[in-house]
C-alpha positions in Angstrom: -23.1 84.5 -149.0 -21.9 80.9 -149.4 -25.1 79.6 -147.7 -27.3 81.7 -150.0 -25.5 80.4 -153.1 -25.8 76.8 -151.9 -29.5 77.3 -151.3 -30.0 78.7 -154.8 -28.2 75.7 -156.3 -30.4 73.3 -154.3 -33.6 75.1 -155.0 -36.2 73.2 -157.0 -36.8 74.2 -160.6 -39.0 77.2 -161.0 -41.6 75.1 -162.8 -41.8 72.7 -159.8 -42.6 75.6 -157.5 -45.3 77.0 -159.8 -46.8 73.5 -160.3 -46.9 73.1 -156.5 -48.6 76.4 -156.1 -51.3 75.4 -158.6 -51.7 72.1 -156.9 -52.2 73.8 -153.5 -54.8 76.1 -155.0 -56.7 73.1 -156.5 -56.5 71.1 -153.3 -56.9 73.7 -150.6 -58.1 76.9 -152.2 -56.3 80.1 -152.8 -56.7 81.3 -149.2 -54.5 78.5 -148.0 -51.7 79.3 -150.4 -49.1 81.1 -148.3 -45.4 81.5 -148.9 -44.6 79.5 -145.8 -47.0 76.7 -146.8 -45.6 76.6 -150.4 -42.1 76.6 -149.0 -42.8 73.5 -147.0 -44.2 71.8 -150.1 -41.1 72.4 -152.1 -38.5 72.3 -149.4 -37.7 76.0 -149.4 -38.1 78.7 -146.8 -40.5 81.5 -147.3 -37.5 83.8 -147.4 -36.0 81.9 -150.3 -39.3 82.0 -152.2 -39.4 85.8 -151.7 -35.9 86.0 -153.1 -37.1 84.4 -156.3 -40.6 85.9 -156.6 -40.2 89.2 -154.6 -43.9 89.1 -153.5 -46.9 86.9 -153.4 -48.4 89.0 -156.2 -45.5 88.1 -158.4 -45.7 84.4 -157.4 -49.4 84.4 -158.4 -48.8 86.1 -161.7 -45.9 83.7 -162.6 -48.1 80.8 -161.6 -50.9 82.1 -163.9 -48.4 82.6 -166.7 -47.2 79.0 -166.3 -50.7 77.7 -166.2 -51.6 79.8 -169.3 -48.6 78.4 -171.1 -50.0 74.9 -170.7 -53.5 76.1 -171.8 -51.9 77.9 -174.7 -50.3 74.6 -175.9 -53.6 72.8 -175.6 -55.4 75.7 -177.4 -52.9 75.5 -180.3 -53.4 71.8 -180.6 -57.2 72.1 -180.7 -57.2 75.0 -183.2 -54.8 73.2 -185.5 -56.8 70.0 -185.5 -59.1 68.7 -188.2 -62.7 69.8 -188.2 -64.8 72.7 -189.2 -64.2 76.2 -187.8 -67.4 75.8 -185.7 -66.2 72.5 -184.2 -62.9 74.2 -183.3 -64.7 77.2 -181.9 -66.7 75.0 -179.7 -63.5 73.4 -178.5 -62.1 76.9 -177.8 -65.2 77.7 -175.7 -64.9 74.4 -173.8 -61.3 75.2 -172.9 -62.1 78.8 -171.9 -65.0 78.0 -169.5 -64.1 76.8 -166.0 -64.5 73.1 -165.1 -66.7 74.2 -162.3 -66.9 75.9 -158.9 -63.4 76.8 -157.6 -61.7 75.8 -160.8 -58.0 76.5 -159.8 -57.0 78.3 -163.0 -60.0 80.6 -162.8 -59.6 81.0 -159.1 -56.1 82.2 -159.8 -57.2 84.5 -162.6 -59.8 86.2 -160.4 -57.2 86.9 -157.7 -54.7 88.3 -160.2 -57.4 90.5 -161.7 -58.4 91.7 -158.2 -54.8 92.5 -157.3 -54.2 94.2 -160.6 -55.9 97.3 -159.4 -52.6 98.2 -157.7 -50.3 96.4 -160.1 -47.4 98.1 -161.8 -47.1 98.6 -165.6 -45.0 95.5 -166.1 -47.6 93.2 -164.4 -50.4 94.9 -166.3 -48.5 94.3 -169.6 -48.0 90.6 -168.7 -51.7 90.2 -168.0 -52.5 91.9 -171.3 -50.2 89.5 -173.1 -52.2 86.5 -171.7 -55.5 88.1 -172.8 -54.0 89.0 -176.1 -53.1 85.4 -177.0 -56.6 84.2 -176.4 -58.0 87.1 -178.4 -55.7 86.7 -181.4 -56.4 83.0 -181.7 -60.2 83.7 -181.6 -60.0 86.4 -184.2 -58.0 84.1 -186.5 -60.5 81.3 -186.1 -63.5 83.5 -186.7 -61.8 85.0 -189.8 -61.1 81.5 -191.1 -64.8 80.5 -190.6 -65.9 83.6 -192.5 -63.5 82.9 -195.4 -64.8 79.4 -195.7 -68.4 80.5 -195.7 -69.2 78.9 -192.3 -69.8 82.1 -190.4 -71.6 85.3 -191.2 -69.5 88.3 -192.5 -68.8 90.0 -189.1 -65.8 92.0 -188.0 -63.7 89.3 -186.5 -61.9 91.5 -183.9 -65.1 93.2 -182.7 -67.0 89.9 -182.5 -64.1 88.2 -180.7 -64.1 91.1 -178.1 -67.8 90.7 -177.4 -67.7 86.9 -177.3 -64.8 86.9 -174.8 -66.7 89.4 -172.7 -69.7 87.0 -172.7 -67.4 84.1 -171.8 -65.7 86.0 -169.0 -69.1 87.0 -167.5 -70.4 83.4 -167.6 -67.1 82.0 -166.5 -66.9 84.1 -163.4 -70.4 82.9 -162.4 -69.3 79.3 -162.9 -66.0 79.8 -161.0 -67.6 81.4 -157.9 -70.4 78.8 -157.9 -73.3 81.3 -158.6 -76.6 79.3 -158.4 -78.3 78.7 -161.7 -75.1 79.1 -163.8 -73.2 75.9 -164.0 -70.8 74.8 -166.8 -73.4 72.9 -168.8 -75.8 75.8 -168.7 -73.0 78.2 -169.7 -71.9 76.1 -172.7 -75.6 75.8 -173.8 -76.0 79.6 -173.6 -72.8 80.3 -175.6 -73.6 77.8 -178.3 -77.1 79.2 -178.7 -75.6 82.7 -179.0 -73.1 81.5 -181.6 -75.9 79.8 -183.6 -77.9 83.0 -183.6 -75.2 85.6 -184.0 -72.4 83.9 -186.1 -73.7 80.8 -187.8 -77.2 82.0 -189.0 -76.2 82.8 -192.6 -78.5 85.2 -194.4 
């Protein structure tokens, strides 16, 4: 018992573990992220990591939540900045779409989505909370653009749901490196769609 308590006191902060997990995904790919390998990075045994995270599924979900927290702060900064609603919508899209093939955040998202088929209710609720934050910010931005006369009078919630489905589809193609769908092409497609569907005032 004393040894376990000492190990807990000497364990690195949770954020350091999660940052190291994300770094390993970025540098080596998700398939190389093991509890033993992560333990070596942060100076903990795989057993101690399992004590904190219970399973690799939980480690991945907590890493995603940590990464999303950072993205959420950046999204809030962009959406509260000066500029038109359309300029901030373009910034939202830029932040949403992966940087390219094997983007670590999207690689992690795809794995969590895949594992969610067997996830419990708590894990599903936490994933829904992440999705909900992106959705609420987009709805608010679209509603603002409508109120200022920048956007057509659409239902903000319905339009946001469809736009995010479009972004998810393109983003998966970018993240897995599907030929003919790179980041630049995706951004061009989405901006053309927004021009046609949202910004073409009658």
